[in-house]
C-alpha positions in Angstrom: -92.6 -110.6 2.1 -91.3 -113.5 0.0 -93.5 -115.2 -2.8 -93.2 -118.5 -0.4 -95.0 -116.0 2.2 -98.8 -116.2 2.9 -101.0 -113.1 3.0 -100.5 -111.3 6.3 -104.2 -111.8 7.2 -103.4 -115.7 7.4 -100.1 -115.7 8.7 -101.6 -116.2 12.4 -103.9 -119.1 11.3 -100.9 -120.7 9.2 -98.6 -120.2 12.5 -100.7 -120.4 15.4 -99.4 -124.0 16.5 -95.8 -121.9 16.8 -97.5 -119.7 19.4 -99.4 -122.4 21.2 -96.3 -125.0 21.3 -93.4 -122.4 22.2 -95.3 -119.7 24.2 -97.7 -121.7 26.4 -98.0 -124.6 28.7 -95.3 -123.3 30.5 -93.0 -123.4 27.6 -91.9 -119.8 27.9 -90.0 -118.4 30.9 -91.1 -115.2 30.3 -94.7 -116.0 30.5 -94.2 -118.1 33.3 -91.7 -116.3 35.7 -92.7 -112.6 34.1 -96.0 -112.0 32.4 -98.5 -114.7 34.0 -97.6 -112.9 37.3 -97.7 -109.3 36.0 -101.1 -110.0 34.7 -102.0 -111.6 37.9 -100.9 -108.7 40.5 -102.4 -105.8 38.2 -105.7 -107.2 37.8 -106.1 -108.6 41.5 -109.6 -107.9 42.2 -110.9 -107.1 38.9 -114.4 -109.0 38.3 -115.5 -108.9 34.5 -112.3 -109.1 32.5 -111.7 -108.9 28.9 -108.3 -110.4 27.4 -107.9 -109.0 23.9 -105.6 -111.0 21.7 -106.2 -113.6 23.9 -104.2 -116.3 21.6 -104.9 -119.7 23.3 -106.2 -118.4 26.4 -103.0 -118.8 29.1 -104.1 -115.6 30.7 -107.8 -115.7 30.7 -107.5 -119.0 32.1 -105.2 -117.8 35.0 -107.5 -114.9 35.7 -110.3 -117.3 36.2 -108.3 -119.2 38.6 -107.4 -116.3 40.6 -111.1 -115.7 41.4 -112.9 -113.3 38.2 -116.5 -113.6 38.0 -116.0 -113.4 34.1 -113.2 -113.5 31.5 -114.0 -112.8 27.9 -111.0 -114.0 25.5 -111.3 -112.6 22.1 -108.9 -113.2 19.4 -109.2 -112.6 15.4 -107.3 -116.3 14.6 -109.9 -119.2 14.2 -107.2 -121.5 15.1 -106.2 -119.7 18.5 -110.0 -119.8 19.6 -110.5 -123.3 18.9 -107.2 -124.5 21.0 -108.6 -121.9 23.8 -112.1 -123.5 23.7 -109.9 -126.8 23.5 -107.9 -125.8 26.8 -111.1 -124.6 28.9 -110.4 -123.3 31.9 -113.5 -121.0 32.2 -112.8 -118.2 30.2 -115.6 -117.4 27.4 -114.0 -117.1 23.9 -114.9 -115.5 21.0 -113.4 -114.7 17.7 -113.2 -110.6 16.7 -111.3 -108.0 16.0 -109.9 -105.4 18.6 -110.8 -102.3 16.3 -114.6 -103.6 16.9 -115.4 -105.2 20.2 -119.1 -106.7 20.2 -119.8 -106.1 23.6 -121.7 -102.8 25.2 -120.3 -99.5 26.9 -118.7 -100.3 30.6 -119.0 -103.9 30.4 -115.5 -104.6 32.3 -113.9 -103.5 35.4 -110.4 -104.7 33.8 -108.5 -105.6 30.4 -105.2 -106.4 29.0 -103.7 -107.0 25.8 -100.3 -109.0 25.9 -97.6 -108.5 23.0 -100.9 -108.0 20.9 -100.6 -103.9 19.9 -97.6 -104.7 17.7 -99.7 -106.8 15.5 -102.7 -104.6 15.0 -102.8 -101.8 12.1 -105.9 -99.7 13.5 -104.3 -98.8 16.7 -106.3 -95.9 17.7 -109.5 -97.4 16.9 -108.6 -100.6 18.8 -107.4 -98.3 21.9 -110.8 -96.4 21.7 -112.8 -99.6 21.8 -111.0 -100.6 25.0 -111.4 -97.4 26.5 -114.8 -97.6 25.4 -115.9 -100.8 27.2 -114.0 -100.0 30.5 -116.4 -99.3 33.2 -115.4 -96.0 35.1 -112.4 -96.9 37.6 -111.7 -99.9 35.3 -108.2 -100.7 34.4 -106.3 -101.5 31.5 -103.1 -103.3 31.3 -101.3 -102.9 28.2 -97.8 -105.1 27.5 -95.7 -104.8 24.8 -92.4 -105.6 23.3 -90.6 -102.5 24.3 -90.6 -100.1 21.8 -87.5 -98.4 22.2 -85.3 -101.6 23.2 -86.7 -103.7 20.9 -86.9 -101.8 18.0 -86.1 -103.5 14.6 -82.7 -103.4 14.0 -81.7 -103.4 17.6 -79.5 -105.7 19.2 -76.4 -106.3 21.5 -73.3 -105.9 19.5 -69.8 -107.0 20.6 -67.6 -104.4 18.6 -63.8 -105.8 18.2 -63.2 -102.9 15.8 -61.9 -100.8 18.7 -59.3 -101.5 21.3 -60.4 -102.0 23.6 -63.2 -103.9 22.4 -66.8 -102.6 23.6 -70.2 -103.9 23.9 -73.3 -101.9 23.8 -77.0 -102.3 23.0 -77.8 -100.5 19.3 -80.9 -99.0 18.7 -82.8 -99.0 15.4 -84.5 -96.5 13.8 -87.1 -95.7 17.0 -88.5 -92.7 15.4 -89.9 -94.3 12.3 -93.0 -96.6 12.4 -92.8 -99.7 10.3 -94.9 -102.9 8.8 -92.8 -105.7 8.5 -92.9 -109.3 8.2 -90.4 -111.5 10.3 -89.4 -114.7 10.3 -89.2 -116.0 13.9 -88.0 -119.0 13.1 -87.6 -121.1 9.7 -90.3 -120.9 7.7 -92.7 -119.0 10.5 -93.4 -115.4 9.2 -95.5 -113.0 11.9 -96.3 -109.3 11.0 -94.7 -106.6 13.3 -95.8 -102.8 13.8 -92.9 -100.7 15.1 -94.8 -97.3 16.5 -92.6 -95.3 19.1 -93.5 -95.2 23.2 -95.2 -91.7 22.7 -97.8 -92.8 19.8 -99.2 -95.5 22.2 -99.1 -93.2 25.1 -100.8 -90.6 23.6 -103.7 -92.9 21.8 -104.1 -94.2 25.6 -104.5 -90.5 26.7 -106.5 -89.4 23.7 -109.0 -92.3 24.1 -109.7 -90.5 28.2 -107.5 -93.6 29.9 -105.1 -92.2 32.5 -102.0 -93.5 33.0 -101.1 -94.6 36.2 -98.4 -96.8 35.9 -95.1 -98.2 33.6 -93.0 -100.8 34.3 -89.9 -102.1 32.5 -88.9 -105.3 34.2 -85.4 -106.8 33.1 -85.5 -110.1 31.6 -86.3 -113.0 34.1 -83.9 -115.4 34.8 -85.4 -118.1 33.2 -85.3 -116.3 29.9 -81.4 -115.3 30.3 -80.6 -118.7 31.2 -81.9 -120.0 27.8 -81.0 -116.9 25.5 -77.3 -116.9 26.0 -76.7 -113.9 24.0 -78.8 -112.2 26.7 -76.3 -112.7 29.6 -74.5 -109.5 29.0 -78.0 -107.7 28.5 -80.0 -108.6 31.2 -80.4 -105.1 32.1 -82.3 -104.4 28.8 -86.0 -104.9 29.0 -88.0 -106.7 26.6 -91.1 -106.1 28.0 -93.0 -102.7 28.4 -96.1 -102.7 30.8 -98.7 -99.4 30.7 -101.6 -99.5 33.0 -104.0 -97.4 32.5 -107.7 -96.5 34.1 -110.8 -95.3 32.9 
């Protein structure tokens, strides 16, 4: 972290606009073509749903529009909660932490966390809390930046030092847990925590949840069209989806 970078706890407050303008309201093809359809399909028929790390609420609004009776969006960032309330759409919004959910046991039959847990320090407590508030048979849709293929230091390599040249996807230090501040665009710093996949799977199992499905979708066409560096790596998933049930 540089001297100019705000303290980690302030980064999401400082840069909430980066997320709101760049990844919502149709701005991001990964959300439009992949994440939102997956959330809709995997939580179809669930009536009371918790959206952990709701941000400005785009998944929560979708779930209300799909017919859920109650959707609660929870986020620790006040600027996100204010924006979610301003955008409306039917969910209820609260400011709070995933590791201390302000709900009774068995409150929801569905829960989702989308690209959230790679920013949470207290991962075990947060997963325990999701399991606690899920009713028996409740479903948790857990979306992550793929812990293996999106490890820090990973990326597409064009190796012209050998003949013939080779192209391959380099994997970074996958087994090493790390907490880093990344400059995601000029002067925008966001904390990311890398953990191996087994760390998340075992935390889900230790919390009493059962893993029922795992998805590794290819990057959607709209993303590949915008990210030319991905044209040759369209078979490398960016997203991992774990579906667990209580």
